mmCIF file of the protein (N, C-alpha, C, O) and its ligand, coordinates in Angstrom:
data_MODEL
# 
_entry.id   MODEL 
# 
loop_
_entity.id 
_entity.type 
_entity.pdbx_number_of_molecules 
1 polymer     1 
2 non-polymer 1 
# 
_entity_poly.entity_id                      1 
_entity_poly.type                           'polypeptide(L)' 
_entity_poly.nstd_linkage                   no 
_entity_poly.nstd_monomer                   no 
_entity_poly.pdbx_seq_one_letter_code       MVKYICINCNYGFETEKENPLECPHCGTDRFEKDKSAEELLEEIGRILEG 
_entity_poly.pdbx_seq_one_letter_code_can   MVKYICINCNYGFETEKENPLECPHCGTDRFEKDKSAEELLEEIGRILEG 
_entity_poly.pdbx_strand_id                 A 
# 
loop_
_entity_poly_seq.entity_id 
_entity_poly_seq.num 
_entity_poly_seq.mon_id 
_entity_poly_seq.hetero 
1 1  MET n 
1 2  VAL n 
1 3  LYS n 
1 4  TYR n 
1 5  ILE n 
1 6  CYS n 
1 7  ILE n 
1 8  ASN n 
1 9  CYS n 
1 10 ASN n 
1 11 TYR n 
1 12 GLY n 
1 13 PHE n 
1 14 GLU n 
1 15 THR n 
1 16 GLU n 
1 17 LYS n 
1 18 GLU n 
1 19 ASN n 
1 20 PRO n 
1 21 LEU n 
1 22 GLU n 
1 23 CYS n 
1 24 PRO n 
1 25 HIS n 
1 26 CYS n 
1 27 GLY n 
1 28 THR n 
1 29 ASP n 
1 30 ARG n 
1 31 PHE n 
1 32 GLU n 
1 33 LYS n 
1 34 ASP n 
1 35 LYS n 
1 36 SER n 
1 37 ALA n 
1 38 GLU n 
1 39 GLU n 
1 40 LEU n 
1 41 LEU n 
1 42 GLU n 
1 43 GLU n 
1 44 ILE n 
1 45 GLY n 
1 46 ARG n 
1 47 ILE n 
1 48 LEU n 
1 49 GLU n 
1 50 GLY n 
# 
loop_
_struct_asym.id 
_struct_asym.entity_id 
A 1 
B 2 
# 
loop_
_chem_comp.id 
_chem_comp.type 
_chem_comp.mon_nstd_flag 
ALA 'L-peptide linking' y 
ARG 'L-peptide linking' y 
ASN 'L-peptide linking' y 
ASP 'L-peptide linking' y 
CYS 'L-peptide linking' y 
GLU 'L-peptide linking' y 
GLY 'peptide linking'   y 
HIS 'L-peptide linking' y 
ILE 'L-peptide linking' y 
LEU 'L-peptide linking' y 
LYS 'L-peptide linking' y 
MET 'L-peptide linking' y 
PHE 'L-peptide linking' y 
PRO 'L-peptide linking' y 
SER 'L-peptide linking' y 
THR 'L-peptide linking' y 
TYR 'L-peptide linking' y 
VAL 'L-peptide linking' y 
ZN  non-polymer         . 
# 
_pdbx_entity_nonpoly.entity_id   2 
_pdbx_entity_nonpoly.name        ? 
_pdbx_entity_nonpoly.comp_id     ZN 
# 
_pdbx_nonpoly_scheme.asym_id         B 
_pdbx_nonpoly_scheme.entity_id       2 
_pdbx_nonpoly_scheme.mon_id          ZN 
_pdbx_nonpoly_scheme.ndb_seq_num     1 
_pdbx_nonpoly_scheme.pdb_seq_num     101 
_pdbx_nonpoly_scheme.auth_seq_num    101 
_pdbx_nonpoly_scheme.pdb_mon_id      ZN 
_pdbx_nonpoly_scheme.auth_mon_id     ZN 
_pdbx_nonpoly_scheme.pdb_strand_id   A 
_pdbx_nonpoly_scheme.pdb_ins_code    . 
# 
loop_
_atom_site.group_PDB 
_atom_site.id 
_atom_site.type_symbol 
_atom_site.label_atom_id 
_atom_site.label_alt_id 
_atom_site.label_comp_id 
_atom_site.label_asym_id 
_atom_site.label_entity_id 
_atom_site.label_seq_id 
_atom_site.pdbx_PDB_ins_code 
_atom_site.Cartn_x 
_atom_site.Cartn_y 
_atom_site.Cartn_z 
_atom_site.occupancy 
_atom_site.B_iso_or_equiv 
_atom_site.pdbx_formal_charge 
_atom_site.auth_seq_id 
_atom_site.auth_comp_id 
_atom_site.auth_asym_id 
_atom_site.auth_atom_id 
_atom_site.pdbx_PDB_model_num 
ATOM   1   N  N  . MET A 1 1  ? -12.578 -9.213  28.655 1.00 0.00 ? 1   MET A N  1 
ATOM   2   C  CA . MET A 1 1  ? -12.044 -8.008  28.010 1.00 0.00 ? 1   MET A CA 1 
ATOM   3   C  C  . MET A 1 1  ? -11.960 -8.182  26.475 1.00 0.00 ? 1   MET A C  1 
ATOM   4   O  O  . MET A 1 1  ? -11.622 -9.266  26.000 1.00 0.00 ? 1   MET A O  1 
ATOM   5   N  N  . VAL A 1 2  ? -12.246 -7.185  25.748 1.00 0.00 ? 2   VAL A N  1 
ATOM   6   C  CA . VAL A 1 2  ? -12.149 -7.175  24.298 1.00 0.00 ? 2   VAL A CA 1 
ATOM   7   C  C  . VAL A 1 2  ? -11.128 -6.099  23.961 1.00 0.00 ? 2   VAL A C  1 
ATOM   8   O  O  . VAL A 1 2  ? -11.151 -4.990  24.494 1.00 0.00 ? 2   VAL A O  1 
ATOM   9   N  N  . LYS A 1 3  ? -10.233 -6.472  23.055 1.00 0.00 ? 3   LYS A N  1 
ATOM   10  C  CA . LYS A 1 3  ? -9.242  -5.490  22.626 1.00 0.00 ? 3   LYS A CA 1 
ATOM   11  C  C  . LYS A 1 3  ? -9.580  -4.902  21.253 1.00 0.00 ? 3   LYS A C  1 
ATOM   12  O  O  . LYS A 1 3  ? -9.995  -5.608  20.334 1.00 0.00 ? 3   LYS A O  1 
ATOM   13  N  N  . TYR A 1 4  ? -9.390  -3.607  21.151 1.00 0.00 ? 4   TYR A N  1 
ATOM   14  C  CA . TYR A 1 4  ? -9.679  -2.895  19.916 1.00 0.00 ? 4   TYR A CA 1 
ATOM   15  C  C  . TYR A 1 4  ? -8.510  -2.077  19.519 1.00 0.00 ? 4   TYR A C  1 
ATOM   16  O  O  . TYR A 1 4  ? -7.737  -1.613  20.357 1.00 0.00 ? 4   TYR A O  1 
ATOM   17  N  N  . ILE A 1 5  ? -8.377  -1.894  18.222 1.00 0.00 ? 5   ILE A N  1 
ATOM   18  C  CA . ILE A 1 5  ? -7.437  -0.967  17.621 1.00 0.00 ? 5   ILE A CA 1 
ATOM   19  C  C  . ILE A 1 5  ? -8.179  0.148   16.869 1.00 0.00 ? 5   ILE A C  1 
ATOM   20  O  O  . ILE A 1 5  ? -9.025  -0.114  16.014 1.00 0.00 ? 5   ILE A O  1 
ATOM   21  N  N  . CYS A 1 6  ? -7.848  1.355   17.200 1.00 0.00 ? 6   CYS A N  1 
ATOM   22  C  CA . CYS A 1 6  ? -8.526  2.507   16.562 1.00 0.00 ? 6   CYS A CA 1 
ATOM   23  C  C  . CYS A 1 6  ? -7.915  2.656   15.148 1.00 0.00 ? 6   CYS A C  1 
ATOM   24  O  O  . CYS A 1 6  ? -6.698  2.711   14.973 1.00 0.00 ? 6   CYS A O  1 
ATOM   25  N  N  . ILE A 1 7  ? -8.827  2.720   14.149 1.00 0.00 ? 7   ILE A N  1 
ATOM   26  C  CA . ILE A 1 7  ? -8.380  2.894   12.771 1.00 0.00 ? 7   ILE A CA 1 
ATOM   27  C  C  . ILE A 1 7  ? -7.838  4.273   12.547 1.00 0.00 ? 7   ILE A C  1 
ATOM   28  O  O  . ILE A 1 7  ? -6.942  4.476   11.728 1.00 0.00 ? 7   ILE A O  1 
ATOM   29  N  N  . ASN A 1 8  ? -8.383  5.231   13.278 1.00 0.00 ? 8   ASN A N  1 
ATOM   30  C  CA . ASN A 1 8  ? -7.989  6.628   13.047 1.00 0.00 ? 8   ASN A CA 1 
ATOM   31  C  C  . ASN A 1 8  ? -6.609  6.960   13.639 1.00 0.00 ? 8   ASN A C  1 
ATOM   32  O  O  . ASN A 1 8  ? -5.770  7.542   12.951 1.00 0.00 ? 8   ASN A O  1 
ATOM   33  N  N  . CYS A 1 9  ? -6.370  6.595   14.905 1.00 0.00 ? 9   CYS A N  1 
ATOM   34  C  CA . CYS A 1 9  ? -5.135  7.023   15.527 1.00 0.00 ? 9   CYS A CA 1 
ATOM   35  C  C  . CYS A 1 9  ? -4.250  5.811   15.915 1.00 0.00 ? 9   CYS A C  1 
ATOM   36  O  O  . CYS A 1 9  ? -3.162  5.970   16.467 1.00 0.00 ? 9   CYS A O  1 
ATOM   37  N  N  . ASN A 1 10 ? -4.748  4.616   15.611 1.00 0.00 ? 10  ASN A N  1 
ATOM   38  C  CA . ASN A 1 10 ? -3.958  3.405   15.867 1.00 0.00 ? 10  ASN A CA 1 
ATOM   39  C  C  . ASN A 1 10 ? -3.747  3.115   17.354 1.00 0.00 ? 10  ASN A C  1 
ATOM   40  O  O  . ASN A 1 10 ? -2.849  2.368   17.743 1.00 0.00 ? 10  ASN A O  1 
ATOM   41  N  N  . TYR A 1 11 ? -4.595  3.723   18.161 1.00 0.00 ? 11  TYR A N  1 
ATOM   42  C  CA . TYR A 1 11 ? -4.485  3.523   19.589 1.00 0.00 ? 11  TYR A CA 1 
ATOM   43  C  C  . TYR A 1 11 ? -5.175  2.207   19.967 1.00 0.00 ? 11  TYR A C  1 
ATOM   44  O  O  . TYR A 1 11 ? -6.319  1.956   19.589 1.00 0.00 ? 11  TYR A O  1 
ATOM   45  N  N  . GLY A 1 12 ? -4.431  1.356   20.740 1.00 0.00 ? 12  GLY A N  1 
ATOM   46  C  CA . GLY A 1 12 ? -4.971  0.096   21.160 1.00 0.00 ? 12  GLY A CA 1 
ATOM   47  C  C  . GLY A 1 12 ? -5.581  0.237   22.530 1.00 0.00 ? 12  GLY A C  1 
ATOM   48  O  O  . GLY A 1 12 ? -4.961  0.840   23.406 1.00 0.00 ? 12  GLY A O  1 
ATOM   49  N  N  . PHE A 1 13 ? -6.784  -0.297  22.762 1.00 0.00 ? 13  PHE A N  1 
ATOM   50  C  CA . PHE A 1 13 ? -7.366  -0.229  24.059 1.00 0.00 ? 13  PHE A CA 1 
ATOM   51  C  C  . PHE A 1 13 ? -8.229  -1.433  24.314 1.00 0.00 ? 13  PHE A C  1 
ATOM   52  O  O  . PHE A 1 13 ? -8.694  -2.098  23.389 1.00 0.00 ? 13  PHE A O  1 
ATOM   53  N  N  . GLU A 1 14 ? -8.438  -1.706  25.598 1.00 0.00 ? 14  GLU A N  1 
ATOM   54  C  CA . GLU A 1 14 ? -9.280  -2.839  26.009 1.00 0.00 ? 14  GLU A CA 1 
ATOM   55  C  C  . GLU A 1 14 ? -10.500 -2.353  26.692 1.00 0.00 ? 14  GLU A C  1 
ATOM   56  O  O  . GLU A 1 14 ? -10.447 -1.349  27.402 1.00 0.00 ? 14  GLU A O  1 
ATOM   57  N  N  . THR A 1 15 ? -11.598 -3.018  26.512 1.00 0.00 ? 15  THR A N  1 
ATOM   58  C  CA . THR A 1 15 ? -12.856 -2.678  27.194 1.00 0.00 ? 15  THR A CA 1 
ATOM   59  C  C  . THR A 1 15 ? -13.675 -3.908  27.475 1.00 0.00 ? 15  THR A C  1 
ATOM   60  O  O  . THR A 1 15 ? -13.555 -4.922  26.788 1.00 0.00 ? 15  THR A O  1 
ATOM   61  N  N  . GLU A 1 16 ? -14.493 -3.816  28.471 1.00 0.00 ? 16  GLU A N  1 
ATOM   62  C  CA . GLU A 1 16 ? -15.378 -4.964  28.788 1.00 0.00 ? 16  GLU A CA 1 
ATOM   63  C  C  . GLU A 1 16 ? -16.630 -4.897  27.892 1.00 0.00 ? 16  GLU A C  1 
ATOM   64  O  O  . GLU A 1 16 ? -17.378 -5.868  27.779 1.00 0.00 ? 16  GLU A O  1 
ATOM   65  N  N  . LYS A 1 17 ? -16.843 -3.705  27.248 1.00 0.00 ? 17  LYS A N  1 
ATOM   66  C  CA . LYS A 1 17 ? -18.002 -3.589  26.369 1.00 0.00 ? 17  LYS A CA 1 
ATOM   67  C  C  . LYS A 1 17 ? -17.744 -4.268  25.049 1.00 0.00 ? 17  LYS A C  1 
ATOM   68  O  O  . LYS A 1 17 ? -16.657 -4.174  24.479 1.00 0.00 ? 17  LYS A O  1 
ATOM   69  N  N  . GLU A 1 18 ? -18.757 -4.952  24.574 1.00 0.00 ? 18  GLU A N  1 
ATOM   70  C  CA . GLU A 1 18 ? -18.604 -5.615  23.254 1.00 0.00 ? 18  GLU A CA 1 
ATOM   71  C  C  . GLU A 1 18 ? -18.549 -4.616  22.126 1.00 0.00 ? 18  GLU A C  1 
ATOM   72  O  O  . GLU A 1 18 ? -17.850 -4.822  21.133 1.00 0.00 ? 18  GLU A O  1 
ATOM   73  N  N  . ASN A 1 19 ? -19.305 -3.505  22.284 1.00 0.00 ? 19  ASN A N  1 
ATOM   74  C  CA . ASN A 1 19 ? -19.311 -2.475  21.231 1.00 0.00 ? 19  ASN A CA 1 
ATOM   75  C  C  . ASN A 1 19 ? -19.085 -1.106  21.813 1.00 0.00 ? 19  ASN A C  1 
ATOM   76  O  O  . ASN A 1 19 ? -20.044 -0.387  22.096 1.00 0.00 ? 19  ASN A O  1 
ATOM   77  N  N  . PRO A 1 20 ? -17.807 -0.720  22.002 1.00 0.00 ? 20  PRO A N  1 
ATOM   78  C  CA . PRO A 1 20 ? -17.530 0.618   22.529 1.00 0.00 ? 20  PRO A CA 1 
ATOM   79  C  C  . PRO A 1 20 ? -17.982 1.697   21.546 1.00 0.00 ? 20  PRO A C  1 
ATOM   80  O  O  . PRO A 1 20 ? -17.968 1.487   20.333 1.00 0.00 ? 20  PRO A O  1 
ATOM   81  N  N  . LEU A 1 21 ? -18.369 2.812   22.059 1.00 0.00 ? 21  LEU A N  1 
ATOM   82  C  CA . LEU A 1 21 ? -18.948 3.876   21.217 1.00 0.00 ? 21  LEU A CA 1 
ATOM   83  C  C  . LEU A 1 21 ? -17.894 4.706   20.569 1.00 0.00 ? 21  LEU A C  1 
ATOM   84  O  O  . LEU A 1 21 ? -18.093 5.180   19.450 1.00 0.00 ? 21  LEU A O  1 
ATOM   85  N  N  . GLU A 1 22 ? -16.771 4.906   21.224 1.00 0.00 ? 22  GLU A N  1 
ATOM   86  C  CA . GLU A 1 22 ? -15.792 5.778   20.652 1.00 0.00 ? 22  GLU A CA 1 
ATOM   87  C  C  . GLU A 1 22 ? -14.354 5.445   21.198 1.00 0.00 ? 22  GLU A C  1 
ATOM   88  O  O  . GLU A 1 22 ? -14.192 4.891   22.285 1.00 0.00 ? 22  GLU A O  1 
ATOM   89  N  N  . CYS A 1 23 ? -13.399 5.792   20.434 1.00 0.00 ? 23  CYS A N  1 
ATOM   90  C  CA . CYS A 1 23 ? -12.001 5.654   20.913 1.00 0.00 ? 23  CYS A CA 1 
ATOM   91  C  C  . CYS A 1 23 ? -11.712 6.582   22.072 1.00 0.00 ? 23  CYS A C  1 
ATOM   92  O  O  . CYS A 1 23 ? -11.954 7.785   21.973 1.00 0.00 ? 23  CYS A O  1 
ATOM   93  N  N  . PRO A 1 24 ? -11.196 6.047   23.174 1.00 0.00 ? 24  PRO A N  1 
ATOM   94  C  CA . PRO A 1 24 ? -10.904 6.896   24.324 1.00 0.00 ? 24  PRO A CA 1 
ATOM   95  C  C  . PRO A 1 24 ? -9.784  7.873   24.084 1.00 0.00 ? 24  PRO A C  1 
ATOM   96  O  O  . PRO A 1 24 ? -9.573  8.800   24.865 1.00 0.00 ? 24  PRO A O  1 
ATOM   97  N  N  . HIS A 1 25 ? -9.081  7.669   23.023 1.00 0.00 ? 25  HIS A N  1 
ATOM   98  C  CA . HIS A 1 25 ? -7.929  8.561   22.717 1.00 0.00 ? 25  HIS A CA 1 
ATOM   99  C  C  . HIS A 1 25 ? -8.325  9.750   21.821 1.00 0.00 ? 25  HIS A C  1 
ATOM   100 O  O  . HIS A 1 25 ? -8.056  10.904  22.155 1.00 0.00 ? 25  HIS A O  1 
ATOM   101 N  N  . CYS A 1 26 ? -8.979  9.445   20.659 1.00 0.00 ? 26  CYS A N  1 
ATOM   102 C  CA . CYS A 1 26 ? -9.322  10.503  19.744 1.00 0.00 ? 26  CYS A CA 1 
ATOM   103 C  C  . CYS A 1 26 ? -10.818 10.689  19.573 1.00 0.00 ? 26  CYS A C  1 
ATOM   104 O  O  . CYS A 1 26 ? -11.248 11.671  18.968 1.00 0.00 ? 26  CYS A O  1 
ATOM   105 N  N  . GLY A 1 27 ? -11.607 9.787   20.083 1.00 0.00 ? 27  GLY A N  1 
ATOM   106 C  CA . GLY A 1 27 ? -13.047 10.037  20.103 1.00 0.00 ? 27  GLY A CA 1 
ATOM   107 C  C  . GLY A 1 27 ? -13.772 9.496   18.826 1.00 0.00 ? 27  GLY A C  1 
ATOM   108 O  O  . GLY A 1 27 ? -14.994 9.606   18.722 1.00 0.00 ? 27  GLY A O  1 
ATOM   109 N  N  . THR A 1 28 ? -13.015 8.916   17.864 1.00 0.00 ? 28  THR A N  1 
ATOM   110 C  CA . THR A 1 28 ? -13.668 8.450   16.665 1.00 0.00 ? 28  THR A CA 1 
ATOM   111 C  C  . THR A 1 28 ? -14.449 7.142   16.966 1.00 0.00 ? 28  THR A C  1 
ATOM   112 O  O  . THR A 1 28 ? -14.189 6.447   17.948 1.00 0.00 ? 28  THR A O  1 
ATOM   113 N  N  . ASP A 1 29 ? -15.393 6.855   16.090 1.00 0.00 ? 29  ASP A N  1 
ATOM   114 C  CA . ASP A 1 29 ? -16.107 5.608   16.251 1.00 0.00 ? 29  ASP A CA 1 
ATOM   115 C  C  . ASP A 1 29 ? -15.592 4.568   15.270 1.00 0.00 ? 29  ASP A C  1 
ATOM   116 O  O  . ASP A 1 29 ? -16.241 3.548   15.039 1.00 0.00 ? 29  ASP A O  1 
ATOM   117 N  N  . ARG A 1 30 ? -14.417 4.829   14.689 1.00 0.00 ? 30  ARG A N  1 
ATOM   118 C  CA . ARG A 1 30 ? -13.907 3.867   13.699 1.00 0.00 ? 30  ARG A CA 1 
ATOM   119 C  C  . ARG A 1 30 ? -12.729 3.111   14.351 1.00 0.00 ? 30  ARG A C  1 
ATOM   120 O  O  . ARG A 1 30 ? -11.605 3.600   14.464 1.00 0.00 ? 30  ARG A O  1 
ATOM   121 N  N  . PHE A 1 31 ? -13.074 1.893   14.766 1.00 0.00 ? 31  PHE A N  1 
ATOM   122 C  CA . PHE A 1 31 ? -12.017 1.028   15.291 1.00 0.00 ? 31  PHE A CA 1 
ATOM   123 C  C  . PHE A 1 31 ? -12.428 -0.418  15.004 1.00 0.00 ? 31  PHE A C  1 
ATOM   124 O  O  . PHE A 1 31 ? -13.580 -0.685  14.664 1.00 0.00 ? 31  PHE A O  1 
ATOM   125 N  N  . GLU A 1 32 ? -11.486 -1.340  15.143 1.00 0.00 ? 32  GLU A N  1 
ATOM   126 C  CA . GLU A 1 32 ? -11.778 -2.701  14.854 1.00 0.00 ? 32  GLU A CA 1 
ATOM   127 C  C  . GLU A 1 32 ? -11.182 -3.554  16.005 1.00 0.00 ? 32  GLU A C  1 
ATOM   128 O  O  . GLU A 1 32 ? -10.288 -3.144  16.745 1.00 0.00 ? 32  GLU A O  1 
ATOM   129 N  N  . LYS A 1 33 ? -11.764 -4.789  16.089 1.00 0.00 ? 33  LYS A N  1 
ATOM   130 C  CA . LYS A 1 33 ? -11.279 -5.710  17.094 1.00 0.00 ? 33  LYS A CA 1 
ATOM   131 C  C  . LYS A 1 33 ? -9.851  -6.176  16.734 1.00 0.00 ? 33  LYS A C  1 
ATOM   132 O  O  . LYS A 1 33 ? -9.558  -6.463  15.574 1.00 0.00 ? 33  LYS A O  1 
ATOM   133 N  N  . ASP A 1 34 ? -8.987  -6.243  17.732 1.00 0.00 ? 34  ASP A N  1 
ATOM   134 C  CA . ASP A 1 34 ? -7.685  -6.761  17.523 1.00 0.00 ? 34  ASP A CA 1 
ATOM   135 C  C  . ASP A 1 34 ? -7.737  -8.260  17.651 1.00 0.00 ? 34  ASP A C  1 
ATOM   136 O  O  . ASP A 1 34 ? -7.891  -8.807  18.744 1.00 0.00 ? 34  ASP A O  1 
ATOM   137 N  N  . LYS A 1 35 ? -7.607  -8.917  16.517 1.00 0.00 ? 35  LYS A N  1 
ATOM   138 C  CA . LYS A 1 35 ? -7.777  -10.376 16.542 1.00 0.00 ? 35  LYS A CA 1 
ATOM   139 C  C  . LYS A 1 35 ? -6.470  -11.114 16.551 1.00 0.00 ? 35  LYS A C  1 
ATOM   140 O  O  . LYS A 1 35 ? -6.432  -12.316 16.287 1.00 0.00 ? 35  LYS A O  1 
ATOM   141 N  N  . SER A 1 36 ? -5.415  -10.430 16.844 1.00 0.00 ? 36  SER A N  1 
ATOM   142 C  CA . SER A 1 36 ? -4.060  -11.042 16.699 1.00 0.00 ? 36  SER A CA 1 
ATOM   143 C  C  . SER A 1 36 ? -3.938  -12.258 17.618 1.00 0.00 ? 36  SER A C  1 
ATOM   144 O  O  . SER A 1 36 ? -3.342  -13.256 17.212 1.00 0.00 ? 36  SER A O  1 
ATOM   145 N  N  . ALA A 1 37 ? -4.483  -12.216 18.856 1.00 0.00 ? 37  ALA A N  1 
ATOM   146 C  CA . ALA A 1 37 ? -4.307  -13.347 19.735 1.00 0.00 ? 37  ALA A CA 1 
ATOM   147 C  C  . ALA A 1 37 ? -5.123  -14.546 19.246 1.00 0.00 ? 37  ALA A C  1 
ATOM   148 O  O  . ALA A 1 37 ? -4.701  -15.700 19.322 1.00 0.00 ? 37  ALA A O  1 
ATOM   149 N  N  . GLU A 1 38 ? -6.295  -14.214 18.749 1.00 0.00 ? 38  GLU A N  1 
ATOM   150 C  CA . GLU A 1 38 ? -7.179  -15.297 18.187 1.00 0.00 ? 38  GLU A CA 1 
ATOM   151 C  C  . GLU A 1 38 ? -6.559  -15.970 16.974 1.00 0.00 ? 38  GLU A C  1 
ATOM   152 O  O  . GLU A 1 38 ? -6.586  -17.193 16.831 1.00 0.00 ? 38  GLU A O  1 
ATOM   153 N  N  . GLU A 1 39 ? -5.993  -15.130 16.098 1.00 0.00 ? 39  GLU A N  1 
ATOM   154 C  CA . GLU A 1 39 ? -5.357  -15.674 14.894 1.00 0.00 ? 39  GLU A CA 1 
ATOM   155 C  C  . GLU A 1 39 ? -4.124  -16.518 15.262 1.00 0.00 ? 39  GLU A C  1 
ATOM   156 O  O  . GLU A 1 39 ? -3.841  -17.538 14.634 1.00 0.00 ? 39  GLU A O  1 
ATOM   157 N  N  . LEU A 1 40 ? -3.420  -16.074 16.270 1.00 0.00 ? 40  LEU A N  1 
ATOM   158 C  CA . LEU A 1 40 ? -2.234  -16.857 16.726 1.00 0.00 ? 40  LEU A CA 1 
ATOM   159 C  C  . LEU A 1 40 ? -2.674  -18.243 17.171 1.00 0.00 ? 40  LEU A C  1 
ATOM   160 O  O  . LEU A 1 40 ? -2.040  -19.239 16.822 1.00 0.00 ? 40  LEU A O  1 
ATOM   161 N  N  . LEU A 1 41 ? -3.762  -18.316 17.942 1.00 0.00 ? 41  LEU A N  1 
ATOM   162 C  CA . LEU A 1 41 ? -4.216  -19.575 18.432 1.00 0.00 ? 41  LEU A CA 1 
ATOM   163 C  C  . LEU A 1 41 ? -4.642  -20.472 17.311 1.00 0.00 ? 41  LEU A C  1 
ATOM   164 O  O  . LEU A 1 41 ? -4.369  -21.672 17.342 1.00 0.00 ? 41  LEU A O  1 
ATOM   165 N  N  . GLU A 1 42 ? -5.314  -19.918 16.305 1.00 0.00 ? 42  GLU A N  1 
ATOM   166 C  CA . GLU A 1 42 ? -5.734  -20.671 15.142 1.00 0.00 ? 42  GLU A CA 1 
ATOM   167 C  C  . GLU A 1 42 ? -4.499  -21.215 14.379 1.00 0.00 ? 42  GLU A C  1 
ATOM   168 O  O  . GLU A 1 42 ? -4.491  -22.350 13.902 1.00 0.00 ? 42  GLU A O  1 
ATOM   169 N  N  . GLU A 1 43 ? -3.490  -20.383 14.289 1.00 0.00 ? 43  GLU A N  1 
ATOM   170 C  CA . GLU A 1 43 ? -2.289  -20.789 13.596 1.00 0.00 ? 43  GLU A CA 1 
ATOM   171 C  C  . GLU A 1 43 ? -1.561  -21.920 14.308 1.00 0.00 ? 43  GLU A C  1 
ATOM   172 O  O  . GLU A 1 43 ? -1.066  -22.853 13.675 1.00 0.00 ? 43  GLU A O  1 
ATOM   173 N  N  . ILE A 1 44 ? -1.502  -21.823 15.644 1.00 0.00 ? 44  ILE A N  1 
ATOM   174 C  CA . ILE A 1 44 ? -0.917  -22.869 16.412 1.00 0.00 ? 44  ILE A CA 1 
ATOM   175 C  C  . ILE A 1 44 ? -1.671  -24.191 16.259 1.00 0.00 ? 44  ILE A C  1 
ATOM   176 O  O  . ILE A 1 44 ? -1.092  -25.274 16.178 1.00 0.00 ? 44  ILE A O  1 
ATOM   177 N  N  . GLY A 1 45 ? -2.996  -24.036 16.225 1.00 0.00 ? 45  GLY A N  1 
ATOM   178 C  CA . GLY A 1 45 ? -3.853  -25.238 16.052 1.00 0.00 ? 45  GLY A CA 1 
ATOM   179 C  C  . GLY A 1 45 ? -3.562  -25.928 14.730 1.00 0.00 ? 45  GLY A C  1 
ATOM   180 O  O  . GLY A 1 45 ? -3.497  -27.154 14.635 1.00 0.00 ? 45  GLY A O  1 
ATOM   181 N  N  . ARG A 1 46 ? -3.389  -25.088 13.710 1.00 0.00 ? 46  ARG A N  1 
ATOM   182 C  CA . ARG A 1 46 ? -3.072  -25.635 12.380 1.00 0.00 ? 46  ARG A CA 1 
ATOM   183 C  C  . ARG A 1 46 ? -1.736  -26.346 12.373 1.00 0.00 ? 46  ARG A C  1 
ATOM   184 O  O  . ARG A 1 46 ? -1.602  -27.412 11.772 1.00 0.00 ? 46  ARG A O  1 
ATOM   185 N  N  . ILE A 1 47 ? -0.746  -25.768 13.034 1.00 0.00 ? 47  ILE A N  1 
ATOM   186 C  CA . ILE A 1 47 ? 0.550   -26.376 13.109 1.00 0.00 ? 47  ILE A CA 1 
ATOM   187 C  C  . ILE A 1 47 ? 0.547   -27.711 13.825 1.00 0.00 ? 47  ILE A C  1 
ATOM   188 O  O  . ILE A 1 47 ? 1.218   -28.656 13.413 1.00 0.00 ? 47  ILE A O  1 
ATOM   189 N  N  . LEU A 1 48 ? -0.243  -27.776 14.940 1.00 0.00 ? 48  LEU A N  1 
ATOM   190 C  CA . LEU A 1 48 ? -0.294  -28.963 15.710 1.00 0.00 ? 48  LEU A CA 1 
ATOM   191 C  C  . LEU A 1 48 ? -1.035  -30.073 14.978 1.00 0.00 ? 48  LEU A C  1 
ATOM   192 O  O  . LEU A 1 48 ? -0.740  -31.255 15.161 1.00 0.00 ? 48  LEU A O  1 
ATOM   193 N  N  . GLU A 1 49 ? -2.000  -29.685 14.148 1.00 0.00 ? 49  GLU A N  1 
ATOM   194 C  CA . GLU A 1 49 ? -2.722  -30.672 13.383 1.00 0.00 ? 49  GLU A CA 1 
ATOM   195 C  C  . GLU A 1 49 ? -1.922  -31.227 12.226 1.00 0.00 ? 49  GLU A C  1 
ATOM   196 O  O  . GLU A 1 49 ? -2.231  -32.292 11.691 1.00 0.00 ? 49  GLU A O  1 
ATOM   197 N  N  . GLY A 1 50 ? -0.897  -30.497 11.849 1.00 0.00 ? 50  GLY A N  1 
ATOM   198 C  CA . GLY A 1 50 ? -0.001  -30.919 10.771 1.00 0.00 ? 50  GLY A CA 1 
ATOM   199 C  C  . GLY A 1 50 ? -0.600  -30.518 9.465  1.00 0.00 ? 50  GLY A C  1 
ATOM   200 O  O  . GLY A 1 50 ? -0.015  -30.773 8.413  1.00 0.00 ? 50  GLY A O  1 
HETATM 201 ZN ZN . ZN  B 2 .  ? -8.457  6.859   18.152 1.00 0.00 2 101 ZN  A ZN 1 
# 
C-alpha cells in the first residue's frame, strides 16, 4: 500500500496503485506521497547511528 496526501483537499488515502489518477475525495490529480513513516525510520536510523 502507498499512502498519499491530496494537495487540494488534504485528504489522506491509501492505494495499491503506484500512481493513482485522482483523489477519491475531490477528484484532483494533485497529490503527493505521504513520506512521514519513511522519514521517521530514517530519523530513527540516524539516532541509532549516533
Ligand atoms: Zn482531494
